[in-house]
All heavy atoms as a GROMACS GRO file, in nm:
protein
  572
    1MET      N    1  -2.544   2.077  -4.612
    1MET     CA    2  -2.446   2.034  -4.511
    1MET      C    3  -2.387   2.158  -4.446
    1MET      O    4  -2.360   2.257  -4.511
    1MET     CB    5  -2.337   1.952  -4.577
    1MET     CG    6  -2.237   1.905  -4.472
    1MET     SD    7  -2.088   1.817  -4.527
    1MET     CE    8  -2.128   1.726  -4.667
    2ALA      N    9  -2.364   2.153  -4.316
    2ALA     CA   10  -2.307   2.266  -4.241
    2ALA      C   11  -2.161   2.284  -4.278
    2ALA      O   12  -2.090   2.189  -4.301
    2ALA     CB   13  -2.322   2.243  -4.090
    3GLU      N   14  -2.121   2.410  -4.281
    3GLU     CA   15  -1.983   2.442  -4.314
    3GLU      C   16  -1.892   2.412  -4.195
    3GLU      O   17  -1.930   2.433  -4.080
    3GLU     CB   18  -1.974   2.592  -4.349
    3GLU     CG   19  -1.858   2.626  -4.437
    3GLU     CD   20  -1.864   2.770  -4.481
    3GLU    OE1   21  -1.960   2.804  -4.554
    3GLU    OE2   22  -1.776   2.846  -4.442
    4LYS      N   23  -1.773   2.364  -4.220
    4LYS     CA   24  -1.678   2.332  -4.117
    4LYS      C   25  -1.627   2.462  -4.052
    4LYS      O   26  -1.590   2.553  -4.123
    4LYS     CB   27  -1.562   2.253  -4.176
    4LYS     CG   28  -1.467   2.193  -4.078
    4LYS     CD   29  -1.365   2.108  -4.149
    4LYS     CE   30  -1.269   2.046  -4.053
    4LYS     NZ   31  -1.167   1.965  -4.122
    5LYS      N   32  -1.631   2.469  -3.919
    5LYS     CA   33  -1.583   2.587  -3.848
    5LYS      C   34  -1.432   2.598  -3.859
    5LYS      O   35  -1.362   2.498  -3.864
    5LYS     CB   36  -1.619   2.580  -3.700
    5LYS     CG   37  -1.761   2.603  -3.667
    5LYS     CD   38  -1.779   2.608  -3.516
    5LYS     CE   39  -1.921   2.634  -3.478
    5LYS     NZ   40  -1.938   2.643  -3.333
    6SER      N   41  -1.384   2.721  -3.855
    6SER     CA   42  -1.241   2.742  -3.854
    6SER      C   43  -1.185   2.698  -3.717
    6SER      O   44  -1.262   2.687  -3.620
    6SER     CB   45  -1.205   2.889  -3.878
    6SER     OG   46  -1.241   2.966  -3.764
    7PHE      N   47  -1.056   2.673  -3.713
    7PHE     CA   48  -0.992   2.634  -3.588
    7PHE      C   49  -1.016   2.740  -3.481
    7PHE      O   50  -1.052   2.709  -3.368
    7PHE     CB   51  -0.842   2.614  -3.611
    7PHE     CG   52  -0.766   2.577  -3.485
    7PHE    CD1   53  -0.775   2.449  -3.434
    7PHE    CD2   54  -0.692   2.671  -3.418
    7PHE    CE1   55  -0.708   2.414  -3.317
    7PHE    CE2   56  -0.626   2.639  -3.301
    7PHE     CZ   57  -0.631   2.510  -3.252
    8GLU      N   58  -0.999   2.866  -3.519
    8GLU     CA   59  -1.014   2.976  -3.423
    8GLU      C   60  -1.157   2.984  -3.370
    8GLU      O   61  -1.177   3.001  -3.250
    8GLU     CB   62  -0.973   3.109  -3.488
    8GLU     CG   63  -0.826   3.122  -3.516
    8GLU     CD   64  -0.780   3.052  -3.643
    8GLU    OE1   65  -0.866   3.005  -3.723
    8GLU    OE2   66  -0.659   3.041  -3.662
    9ALA      N   67  -1.255   2.967  -3.459
    9ALA     CA   68  -1.396   2.972  -3.417
    9ALA      C   69  -1.428   2.853  -3.325
    9ALA      O   70  -1.500   2.868  -3.227
    9ALA     CB   71  -1.488   2.971  -3.537
   10SER      N   72  -1.370   2.738  -3.357
   10SER     CA   73  -1.390   2.619  -3.274
   10SER      C   74  -1.331   2.640  -3.135
   10SER      O   75  -1.393   2.605  -3.034
   10SER     CB   76  -1.328   2.496  -3.338
   10SER     OG   77  -1.394   2.465  -3.460
   11MET      N   78  -1.213   2.696  -3.129
   11MET     CA   79  -1.147   2.721  -3.000
   11MET      C   80  -1.227   2.824  -2.918
   11MET      O   81  -1.244   2.807  -2.798
   11MET     CB   82  -1.004   2.769  -3.020
   11MET     CG   83  -0.909   2.659  -3.061
   11MET     SD   84  -0.895   2.526  -2.939
   11MET     CE   85  -0.829   2.615  -2.799
   12GLU      N   86  -1.275   2.929  -2.983
   12GLU     CA   87  -1.354   3.029  -2.912
   12GLU      C   88  -1.480   2.970  -2.853
   12GLU      O   89  -1.515   2.995  -2.737
   12GLU     CB   90  -1.391   3.145  -3.007
   12GLU     CG   91  -1.274   3.237  -3.038
   12GLU     CD   92  -1.311   3.343  -3.136
   12GLU    OE1   93  -1.432   3.369  -3.161
   12GLU    OE2   94  -1.218   3.405  -3.193
   13ARG      N   95  -1.548   2.885  -2.931
   13ARG     CA   96  -1.669   2.822  -2.882
   13ARG      C   97  -1.637   2.724  -2.768
   13ARG      O   98  -1.710   2.718  -2.669
   13ARG     CB   99  -1.743   2.749  -2.996
   13ARG     CG  100  -1.866   2.674  -2.952
   13ARG     CD  101  -1.974   2.767  -2.895
   13ARG     NE  102  -2.090   2.686  -2.854
   13ARG     CZ  103  -2.171   2.717  -2.756
   13ARG    NH1  104  -2.155   2.827  -2.688
   13ARG    NH2  105  -2.273   2.638  -2.726
   14LEU      N  106  -1.528   2.652  -2.782
   14LEU     CA  107  -1.487   2.559  -2.677
   14LEU      C  108  -1.457   2.633  -2.546
   14LEU      O  109  -1.499   2.591  -2.439
   14LEU     CB  110  -1.364   2.480  -2.722
   14LEU     CG  111  -1.319   2.363  -2.636
   14LEU    CD1  112  -1.433   2.265  -2.608
   14LEU    CD2  113  -1.202   2.292  -2.700
   15GLU      N  114  -1.392   2.748  -2.556
   15GLU     CA  115  -1.364   2.830  -2.435
   15GLU      C  116  -1.494   2.879  -2.374
   15GLU      O  117  -1.509   2.879  -2.252
   15GLU     CB  118  -1.273   2.947  -2.473
   15GLU     CG  119  -1.133   2.907  -2.505
   15GLU     CD  120  -1.048   3.019  -2.564
   15GLU    OE1  121  -1.101   3.130  -2.585
   15GLU    OE2  122  -0.930   2.994  -2.590
   16GLU      N  123  -1.590   2.916  -2.459
   16GLU     CA  124  -1.721   2.959  -2.408
   16GLU      C  125  -1.792   2.844  -2.334
   16GLU      O  126  -1.850   2.864  -2.228
   16GLU     CB  127  -1.806   3.008  -2.526
   16GLU     CG  128  -1.943   3.057  -2.487
   16GLU     CD  129  -2.025   3.101  -2.606
   16GLU    OE1  130  -1.975   3.100  -2.720
   16GLU    OE2  131  -2.142   3.137  -2.585
   17ILE      N  132  -1.786   2.725  -2.391
   17ILE     CA  133  -1.849   2.609  -2.330
   17ILE      C  134  -1.785   2.580  -2.195
   17ILE      O  135  -1.854   2.553  -2.096
   17ILE     CB  136  -1.841   2.486  -2.424
   17ILE    CG1  137  -1.934   2.506  -2.542
   17ILE    CG2  138  -1.872   2.357  -2.347
   17ILE    CD1  139  -1.918   2.403  -2.652
   18VAL      N  140  -1.654   2.589  -2.187
   18VAL     CA  141  -1.583   2.564  -2.061
   18VAL      C  142  -1.630   2.664  -1.956
   18VAL      O  143  -1.660   2.626  -1.841
   18VAL     CB  144  -1.431   2.569  -2.080
   18VAL    CG1  145  -1.359   2.572  -1.945
   18VAL    CG2  146  -1.383   2.452  -2.163
   19ARG      N  147  -1.639   2.791  -1.994
   19ARG     CA  148  -1.686   2.894  -1.898
   19ARG      C  149  -1.827   2.864  -1.848
   19ARG      O  150  -1.857   2.873  -1.730
   19ARG     CB  151  -1.680   3.034  -1.962
   19ARG     CG  152  -1.543   3.093  -1.969
   19ARG     CD  153  -1.547   3.241  -2.008
   19ARG     NE  154  -1.606   3.266  -2.140
   19ARG     CZ  155  -1.538   3.262  -2.254
   19ARG    NH1  156  -1.410   3.234  -2.254
   19ARG    NH2  157  -1.600   3.286  -2.369
   20LEU      N  158  -1.916   2.825  -1.942
   20LEU     CA  159  -2.052   2.795  -1.904
   20LEU      C  160  -2.060   2.675  -1.810
   20LEU      O  161  -2.135   2.676  -1.712
   20LEU     CB  162  -2.137   2.768  -2.029
   20LEU     CG  163  -2.166   2.888  -2.119
   20LEU    CD1  164  -2.226   2.842  -2.252
   20LEU    CD2  165  -2.258   2.986  -2.047
   21LEU      N  166  -1.982   2.572  -1.839
   21LEU     CA  167  -1.984   2.453  -1.754
   21LEU      C  168  -1.921   2.481  -1.616
   21LEU      O  169  -1.966   2.426  -1.517
   21LEU     CB  170  -1.914   2.337  -1.823
   21LEU     CG  171  -1.989   2.277  -1.943
   21LEU    CD1  172  -1.903   2.173  -2.015
   21LEU    CD2  173  -2.122   2.218  -1.900
   22GLU      N  174  -1.817   2.564  -1.615
   22GLU     CA  175  -1.754   2.599  -1.487
   22GLU      C  176  -1.848   2.676  -1.395
   22GLU      O  177  -1.840   2.661  -1.273
   22GLU     CB  178  -1.626   2.679  -1.510
   22GLU     CG  179  -1.510   2.593  -1.560
   22GLU     CD  180  -1.383   2.674  -1.587
   22GLU    OE1  181  -1.393   2.796  -1.610
   22GLU    OE2  182  -1.276   2.612  -1.585
   23LYS      N  183  -1.937   2.757  -1.454
   23LYS     CA  184  -2.033   2.831  -1.372
   23LYS      C  185  -2.127   2.736  -1.298
   23LYS      O  186  -2.168   2.765  -1.185
   23LYS     CB  187  -2.113   2.927  -1.460
   23LYS     CG  188  -2.037   3.050  -1.504
   23LYS     CD  189  -2.117   3.129  -1.604
   23LYS     CE  190  -2.202   3.231  -1.538
   23LYS     NZ  191  -2.275   3.318  -1.637
   24GLY      N  192  -2.162   2.625  -1.364
   24GLY     CA  193  -2.249   2.526  -1.302
   24GLY      C  194  -2.395   2.568  -1.290
   24GLY      O  195  -2.469   2.506  -1.214
   25ASP      N  196  -2.435   2.671  -1.365
   25ASP     CA  197  -2.574   2.720  -1.358
   25ASP      C  198  -2.670   2.648  -1.452
   25ASP      O  199  -2.791   2.656  -1.433
   25ASP     CB  200  -2.578   2.871  -1.392
   25ASP     CG  201  -2.504   2.955  -1.290
   25ASP    OD1  202  -2.483   2.907  -1.177
   25ASP    OD2  203  -2.468   3.068  -1.323
   26ALA      N  204  -2.617   2.581  -1.550
   26ALA     CA  205  -2.704   2.520  -1.653
   26ALA      C  206  -2.769   2.393  -1.598
   26ALA      O  207  -2.710   2.320  -1.520
   26ALA     CB  208  -2.622   2.487  -1.778
   27PRO      N  209  -2.892   2.369  -1.640
   27PRO     CA  210  -2.959   2.243  -1.601
   27PRO      C  211  -2.880   2.124  -1.656
   27PRO      O  212  -2.803   2.138  -1.752
   27PRO     CB  213  -3.097   2.253  -1.668
   27PRO     CG  214  -3.114   2.395  -1.708
   27PRO     CD  215  -2.979   2.454  -1.722
   28LEU      N  216  -2.903   2.008  -1.601
   28LEU     CA  217  -2.827   1.889  -1.637
   28LEU      C  218  -2.834   1.859  -1.786
   28LEU      O  219  -2.734   1.833  -1.849
   28LEU     CB  220  -2.878   1.768  -1.556
   28LEU     CG  221  -2.806   1.637  -1.584
   28LEU    CD1  222  -2.657   1.647  -1.558
   28LEU    CD2  223  -2.868   1.526  -1.503
   29ALA      N  224  -2.955   1.863  -1.843
   29ALA     CA  225  -2.970   1.833  -1.986
   29ALA      C  226  -2.890   1.928  -2.073
   29ALA      O  227  -2.825   1.889  -2.168
   29ALA     CB  228  -3.117   1.835  -2.025
   30GLU      N  229  -2.892   2.056  -2.038
   30GLU     CA  230  -2.817   2.156  -2.112
   30GLU      C  231  -2.664   2.134  -2.094
   30GLU      O  232  -2.588   2.145  -2.188
   30GLU     CB  233  -2.853   2.298  -2.067
   30GLU     CG  234  -2.788   2.407  -2.149
   30GLU     CD  235  -2.829   2.547  -2.101
   30GLU    OE1  236  -2.937   2.560  -2.042
   30GLU    OE2  237  -2.751   2.639  -2.127
   31SER      N  238  -2.624   2.102  -1.972
   31SER     CA  239  -2.481   2.074  -1.944
   31SER      C  240  -2.434   1.956  -2.026
   31SER      O  241  -2.322   1.958  -2.080
   31SER     CB  242  -2.460   2.046  -1.797
   31SER     OG  243  -2.486   2.161  -1.719
   32LEU      N  244  -2.516   1.851  -2.036
   32LEU     CA  245  -2.480   1.733  -2.117
   32LEU      C  246  -2.466   1.772  -2.265
   32LEU      O  247  -2.373   1.726  -2.333
   32LEU     CB  248  -2.579   1.622  -2.098
   32LEU     CG  249  -2.577   1.551  -1.964
   32LEU    CD1  250  -2.694   1.453  -1.952
   32LEU    CD2  251  -2.446   1.479  -1.942
   33GLY      N  252  -2.556   1.853  -2.313
   33GLY     CA  253  -2.550   1.901  -2.451
   33GLY      C  254  -2.423   1.981  -2.476
   33GLY      O  255  -2.357   1.965  -2.578
   34LEU      N  256  -2.390   2.068  -2.382
   34LEU     CA  257  -2.268   2.150  -2.395
   34LEU      C  258  -2.144   2.060  -2.392
   34LEU      O  259  -2.049   2.080  -2.469
   34LEU     CB  260  -2.261   2.252  -2.280
   34LEU     CG  261  -2.357   2.370  -2.289
   34LEU    CD1  262  -2.359   2.447  -2.159
   34LEU    CD2  263  -2.321   2.460  -2.407
   35PHE      N  264  -2.147   1.960  -2.304
   35PHE     CA  265  -2.034   1.867  -2.294
   35PHE      C  266  -2.016   1.791  -2.426
   35PHE      O  267  -1.903   1.778  -2.477
   35PHE     CB  268  -2.057   1.770  -2.179
   35PHE     CG  269  -1.943   1.672  -2.162
   35PHE    CD1  270  -1.830   1.711  -2.090
   35PHE    CD2  271  -1.949   1.547  -2.219
   35PHE    CE1  272  -1.723   1.622  -2.077
   35PHE    CE2  273  -1.843   1.459  -2.205
   35PHE     CZ  274  -1.730   1.496  -2.133
   36GLU      N  275  -2.125   1.743  -2.484
   36GLU     CA  276  -2.118   1.673  -2.612
   36GLU      C  277  -2.068   1.762  -2.723
   36GLU      O  278  -1.985   1.722  -2.804
   36GLU     CB  279  -2.254   1.614  -2.649
   36GLU     CG  280  -2.295   1.497  -2.561
   36GLU     CD  281  -2.436   1.446  -2.591
   36GLU    OE1  282  -2.506   1.507  -2.674
   36GLU    OE2  283  -2.474   1.347  -2.528
   37GLU      N  284  -2.116   1.886  -2.726
   37GLU     CA  285  -2.068   1.981  -2.827
   37GLU      C  286  -1.917   2.006  -2.808
   37GLU      O  287  -1.842   2.010  -2.904
   37GLU     CB  288  -2.145   2.115  -2.816
   37GLU     CG  289  -2.101   2.215  -2.921
   37GLU     CD  290  -2.170   2.351  -2.907
   37GLU    OE1  291  -2.264   2.366  -2.825
   37GLU    OE2  292  -2.130   2.442  -2.980
   38GLY      N  293  -1.876   2.025  -2.683
   38GLY     CA  294  -1.734   2.045  -2.655
   38GLY      C  295  -1.649   1.928  -2.696
   38GLY      O  296  -1.541   1.946  -2.754
   39ALA      N  297  -1.696   1.806  -2.673
   39ALA     CA  298  -1.622   1.687  -2.713
   39ALA      C  299  -1.605   1.684  -2.866
   39ALA      O  300  -1.498   1.651  -2.917
   39ALA     CB  301  -1.691   1.561  -2.665
   40GLY      N  302  -1.710   1.721  -2.938
   40GLY     CA  303  -1.701   1.728  -3.084
   40GLY      C  304  -1.600   1.834  -3.131
   40GLY      O  305  -1.525   1.812  -3.225
   41LEU      N  306  -1.601   1.947  -3.064
   41LEU     CA  307  -1.506   2.055  -3.098
   41LEU      C  308  -1.363   2.014  -3.070
   41LEU      O  309  -1.272   2.045  -3.145
   41LEU     CB  310  -1.541   2.182  -3.021
   41LEU     CG  311  -1.668   2.252  -3.067
   41LEU    CD1  312  -1.709   2.360  -2.967
   41LEU    CD2  313  -1.650   2.312  -3.206
   42ILE      N  314  -1.344   1.939  -2.962
   42ILE     CA  315  -1.209   1.889  -2.930
   42ILE      C  316  -1.158   1.796  -3.041
   42ILE      O  317  -1.046   1.808  -3.088
   42ILE     CB  318  -1.206   1.817  -2.793
   42ILE    CG1  319  -1.222   1.918  -2.682
   42ILE    CG2  320  -1.077   1.735  -2.777
   42ILE    CD1  321  -1.246   1.858  -2.545
   43ARG      N  322  -1.248   1.707  -3.087
   43ARG     CA  323  -1.208   1.617  -3.198
   43ARG      C  324  -1.174   1.696  -3.323
   43ARG      O  325  -1.077   1.668  -3.390
   43ARG     CB  326  -1.320   1.517  -3.227
   43ARG     CG  327  -1.329   1.404  -3.125
   43ARG     CD  328  -1.426   1.294  -3.170
   43ARG     NE  329  -1.562   1.341  -3.182
   43ARG     CZ  330  -1.651   1.352  -3.085
   43ARG    NH1  331  -1.615   1.316  -2.961
   43ARG    NH2  332  -1.775   1.394  -3.106
   44ALA      N  333  -1.256   1.798  -3.355
   44ALA     CA  334  -1.230   1.881  -3.473
   44ALA      C  335  -1.098   1.953  -3.459
   44ALA      O  336  -1.019   1.959  -3.556
   44ALA     CB  337  -1.345   1.980  -3.493
   45CYS      N  338  -1.068   2.009  -3.342
   45CYS     CA  339  -0.943   2.079  -3.320
   45CYS      C  340  -0.823   1.986  -3.332
   45CYS      O  341  -0.719   2.023  -3.386
   45CYS     CB  342  -0.943   2.151  -3.184
   45CYS     SG  343  -1.053   2.295  -3.178
   46GLU      N  344  -0.838   1.864  -3.281
   46GLU     CA  345  -0.731   1.765  -3.294
   46GLU      C  346  -0.703   1.734  -3.440
   46GLU      O  347  -0.589   1.718  -3.482
   46GLU     CB  348  -0.766   1.638  -3.218
   46GLU     CG  349  -0.756   1.653  -3.068
   46GLU     CD  350  -0.804   1.531  -2.991
   46GLU    OE1  351  -0.877   1.445  -3.048
   46GLU    OE2  352  -0.770   1.523  -2.872
   47GLU      N  353  -0.810   1.728  -3.522
   47GLU     CA  354  -0.793   1.704  -3.666
   47GLU      C  355  -0.719   1.821  -3.730
   47GLU      O  356  -0.627   1.801  -3.810
   47GLU     CB  357  -0.928   1.687  -3.734
   47GLU     CG  358  -0.994   1.554  -3.706
   47GLU     CD  359  -1.129   1.539  -3.774
   47GLU    OE1  360  -1.150   1.603  -3.881
   47GLU    OE2  361  -1.214   1.468  -3.718
   48TYR      N  362  -0.758   1.944  -3.697
   48TYR     CA  363  -0.692   2.063  -3.750
   48TYR      C  364  -0.543   2.060  -3.715
   48TYR      O  365  -0.457   2.084  -3.800
   48TYR     CB  366  -0.749   2.194  -3.692
   48TYR     CG  367  -0.882   2.234  -3.745
   48TYR    CD1  368  -0.992   2.250  -3.660
   48TYR    CD2  369  -0.902   2.261  -3.880
   48TYR    CE1  370  -1.116   2.292  -3.708
   48TYR    CE2  371  -1.026   2.301  -3.928
   48TYR     CZ  372  -1.131   2.317  -3.842
   48TYR     OH  373  -1.254   2.355  -3.887
   49LEU      N  374  -0.513   2.030  -3.588
   49LEU     CA  375  -0.374   2.028  -3.544
   49LEU      C  376  -0.294   1.918  -3.612
   49LEU      O  377  -0.179   1.936  -3.647
   49LEU     CB  378  -0.369   2.017  -3.392
   49LEU     CG  379  -0.418   2.139  -3.316
   49LEU    CD1  380  -0.420   2.110  -3.166
   49LEU    CD2  381  -0.333   2.262  -3.345
   50GLY      N  382  -0.358   1.802  -3.630
   50GLY     CA  383  -0.291   1.692  -3.699
   50GLY      C  384  -0.259   1.727  -3.842
   50GLY      O  385  -0.148   1.699  -3.891
   51GLU      N  386  -0.353   1.793  -3.910
   51GLU     CA  387  -0.328   1.838  -4.048
   51GLU      C  388  -0.216   1.942  -4.053
   51GLU      O  389  -0.129   1.937  -4.140
   51GLU     CB  390  -0.455   1.895  -4.108
   51GLU     CG  391  -0.562   1.792  -4.134
   51GLU     CD  392  -0.696   1.854  -4.172
   51GLU    OE1  393  -0.703   1.976  -4.196
   51GLU    OE2  394  -0.796   1.780  -4.176
   52ALA      N  395  -0.219   2.034  -3.958
   52ALA     CA  396  -0.114   2.137  -3.954
   52ALA      C  397   0.023   2.076  -3.926
   52ALA      O  398   0.123   2.114  -3.987
   52ALA     CB  399  -0.146   2.243  -3.848
   53GLU      N  400   0.028   1.979  -3.835
   53GLU     CA  401   0.153   1.913  -3.800
   53GLU      C  402   0.213   1.843  -3.922
   53GLU      O  403   0.335   1.843  -3.941
   53GLU     CB  404   0.128   1.813  -3.688
   53GLU     CG  405   0.253   1.755  -3.628
   53GLU     CD  406   0.221   1.665  -3.511
   53GLU    OE1  407   0.160   1.557  -3.533
   53GLU    OE2  408   0.252   1.704  -3.398
   54GLN      N  409   0.129   1.786  -4.007
   54GLN     CA  410   0.178   1.719  -4.126
   54GLN      C  411   0.238   1.816  -4.226
   54GLN      O  412   0.322   1.779  -4.308
   54GLN     CB  413   0.065   1.639  -4.192
   54GLN     CG  414   0.022   1.519  -4.109
   54GLN     CD  415  -0.098   1.451  -4.168
   54GLN    OE1  416  -0.146   1.486  -4.275
   54GLN    NE2  417  -0.146   1.349  -4.099
   55LYS      N  418   0.197   1.944  -4.221
   55LYS     CA  419   0.245   2.043  -4.315
   55LYS      C  420   0.374   2.110  -4.268
   55LYS      O  421   0.442   2.175  -4.347
   55LYS     CB  422   0.140   2.150  -4.336
   55LYS     CG  423   0.018   2.099  -4.408
   55LYS     CD  424  -0.086   2.206  -4.423
   55LYS     CE  425  -0.212   2.151  -4.486
   55LYS     NZ  426  -0.316   2.254  -4.497
   56VAL      N  427   0.406   2.097  -4.141
   56VAL     CA  428   0.522   2.165  -4.088
   56VAL      C  429   0.649   2.092  -4.130
   56VAL      O  430   0.657   1.970  -4.127
   56VAL     CB  431   0.517   2.169  -3.932
   56VAL    CG1  432   0.646   2.223  -3.873
   56VAL    CG2  433   0.400   2.253  -3.887
   57VAL      N  434   0.745   2.168  -4.177
   57VAL     CA  435   0.875   2.112  -4.214
   57VAL      C  436   0.984   2.186  -4.142
   57VAL      O  437   0.972   2.305  -4.108
   57VAL     CB  438   0.901   2.116  -4.366
   57VAL    CG1  439   0.805   2.027  -4.441
   57VAL    CG2  440   0.896   2.257  -4.418
   58LYS      N  441   1.093   2.118  -4.121
   58LYS     CA  442   1.208   2.177  -4.057
   58LYS      C  443   1.304   2.220  -4.168
   58LYS      O  444   1.335   2.140  -4.257
   58LYS     CB  445   1.274   2.072  -3.967
   58LYS     CG  446   1.398   2.116  -3.899
   58LYS     CD  447   1.447   2.000  -3.810
   58LYS     CE  448   1.582   2.030  -3.754
   58LYS     NZ  449   1.632   1.916  -3.674
   59LEU      N  450   1.348   2.343  -4.165
   59LEU     CA  451   1.441   2.390  -4.267
   59LEU      C  452   1.583   2.375  -4.215
   59LEU      O  453   1.617   2.425  -4.111
   59LEU     CB  454   1.414   2.536  -4.303
   59LEU     CG  455   1.287   2.564  -4.379
   59LEU    CD1  456   1.271   2.714  -4.401
   59LEU    CD2  457   1.284   2.491  -4.511
   60ARG      N  458   1.661   2.305  -4.290
   60ARG     CA  459   1.802   2.292  -4.259
   60ARG      C  460   1.872   2.401  -4.338
   60ARG      O  461   1.854   2.415  -4.458
   60ARG     CB  462   1.851   2.153  -4.304
   60ARG     CG  463   1.992   2.127  -4.268
   60ARG     CD  464   2.025   1.984  -4.300
   60ARG     NE  465   2.168   1.971  -4.312
   60ARG     CZ  466   2.230   1.859  -4.336
   60ARG    NH1  467   2.159   1.748  -4.358
   60ARG    NH2  468   2.358   1.853  -4.346
   61VAL      N  469   1.950   2.483  -4.269
   61VAL     CA  470   2.006   2.603  -4.329
   61VAL      C  471   2.094   2.571  -4.450
   61VAL      O  472   2.085   2.633  -4.555
   61VAL     CB  473   2.084   2.686  -4.226
   61VAL    CG1  474   2.148   2.806  -4.291
   61VAL    CG2  475   1.993   2.728  -4.112
   62VAL      N  476   2.179   2.472  -4.438
   62VAL     CA  477   2.270   2.440  -4.548
   62VAL      C  478   2.271   2.290  -4.571
   62VAL      O  479   2.295   2.212  -4.479
   62VAL     CB  480   2.413   2.488  -4.518
   62VAL    CG1  481   2.507   2.452  -4.631
   62VAL    CG2  482   2.416   2.639  -4.494
   63GLY      N  483   2.240   2.249  -4.694
   63GLY     CA  484   2.248   2.110  -4.730
   63GLY      C  485   2.387   2.080  -4.784
   63GLY      O  486   2.478   2.164  -4.781
   64GLU      N  487   2.404   1.961  -4.837
   64GLU     CA  488   2.533   1.920  -4.889
   64GLU      C  489   2.577   2.009  -5.005
   64GLU      O  490   2.696   2.031  -5.027
   64GLU     CB  491   2.527   1.775  -4.935
   64GLU     CG  492   2.508   1.679  -4.820
   64GLU     CD  493   2.495   1.536  -4.868
   64GLU    OE1  494   2.528   1.506  -4.984
   64GLU    OE2  495   2.451   1.451  -4.787
   65ASP      N  496   2.481   2.063  -5.081
   65ASP     CA  497   2.513   2.147  -5.195
   65ASP      C  498   2.507   2.296  -5.160
   65ASP      O  499   2.495   2.381  -5.248
   65ASP     CB  500   2.422   2.115  -5.311
   65ASP     CG  501   2.276   2.131  -5.275
   65ASP    OD1  502   2.246   2.160  -5.158
   65ASP    OD2  503   2.192   2.115  -5.364
   66GLU      N  504   2.515   2.329  -5.030
   66GLU     CA  505   2.513   2.467  -4.982
   66GLU      C  506   2.379   2.538  -5.001
   66GLU      O  507   2.371   2.659  -4.993
   66GLU     CB  508   2.625   2.549  -5.049
   66GLU     CG  509   2.764   2.497  -5.025
   66GLU     CD  510   2.810   2.512  -4.879
   66GLU    OE1  511   2.785   2.617  -4.817
   66GLU    OE2  512   2.871   2.418  -4.827
   67GLU      N  513   2.272   2.462  -5.028
   67GLU     CA  514   2.141   2.519  -5.046
   67GLU      C  515   2.052   2.477  -4.928
   67GLU      O  516   2.071   2.370  -4.871
   67GLU     CB  517   2.078   2.467  -5.177
   67GLU     CG  518   2.150   2.517  -5.301
   67GLU     CD  519   2.132   2.665  -5.322
   67GLU    OE1  520   2.023   2.721  -5.295
   67GLU    OE2  521   2.234   2.730  -5.361
   68PRO      N  522   1.954   2.561  -4.894
   68PRO     CA  523   1.860   2.522  -4.788
   68PRO      C  524   1.783   2.399  -4.832
   68PRO      O  525   1.755   2.380  -4.950
   68PRO     CB  526   1.766   2.640  -4.775
   68PRO     CG  527   1.834   2.753  -4.843
   68PRO     CD  528   1.926   2.694  -4.944
   69GLU      N  529   1.750   2.314  -4.735
   69GLU     CA  530   1.671   2.196  -4.767
   69GLU      C  531   1.562   2.176  -4.663
   69GLU      O  532   1.578   2.214  -4.548
   69GLU     CB  533   1.756   2.071  -4.782
   69GLU     CG  534   1.826   2.028  -4.654
   69GLU     CD  535   1.915   1.905  -4.674
   69GLU    OE1  536   1.913   1.845  -4.784
   69GLU    OE2  537   1.984   1.869  -4.579
   70GLU      N  538   1.449   2.118  -4.704
   70GLU     CA  539   1.339   2.090  -4.613
   70GLU      C  540   1.349   1.946  -4.565
   70GLU      O  541   1.376   1.857  -4.640
   70GLU     CB  542   1.206   2.109  -4.685
   70GLU     CG  543   1.176   2.250  -4.726
   70GLU     CD  544   1.040   2.264  -4.793
   70GLU    OE1  545   0.971   2.162  -4.811
   70GLU    OE2  546   1.007   2.376  -4.829
   71LEU      N  547   1.329   1.931  -4.435
   71LEU     CA  548   1.330   1.798  -4.374
   71LEU      C  549   1.198   1.782  -4.300
   71LEU      O  550   1.144   1.880  -4.249
   71LEU     CB  551   1.446   1.786  -4.274
   71LEU     CG  552   1.587   1.807  -4.330
   71LEU    CD1  553   1.687   1.809  -4.214
   71LEU    CD2  554   1.623   1.695  -4.424
   72PRO      N  555   1.146   1.661  -4.290
   72PRO     CA  556   1.024   1.641  -4.210
   72PRO      C  557   1.049   1.683  -4.067
   72PRO      O  558   1.158   1.663  -4.012
   72PRO     CB  559   0.998   1.491  -4.219
   72PRO     CG  560   1.084   1.442  -4.329
   72PRO     CD  561   1.196   1.538  -4.346
   73PHE      N  562   0.947   1.744  -4.006
   73PHE     CA  563   0.961   1.793  -3.868
   73PHE      C  564   0.954   1.679  -3.773
   73PHE      O  565   0.883   1.587  -3.780
   73PHE     CB  566   0.851   1.895  -3.839
   73PHE     CG  567   0.864   1.957  -3.704
   73PHE    CD1  568   0.967   2.043  -3.675
   73PHE    CD2  569   0.772   1.928  -3.605
   73PHE    CE1  570   0.976   2.103  -3.552
   73PHE    CE2  571   0.783   1.987  -3.481
   73PHE     CZ  572   0.888   2.074  -3.454
   0.00000   0.00000   0.00000
């Protein structure tokens, strides 16, 4: 099974795909393949961001007991 790309690698490839498609030099079949790959990378990046969003917490400086406390973001 192929290893899951990192968020950064996925974003770099997505940017490369956008540049290639903006040039408009690729044949239709290749452009469709690039578009499909880009759509998959977008889904993967959305998953990464969703997972990261779930991990983010808001720190409240002082709780009722004068201690810092974590609150859902």
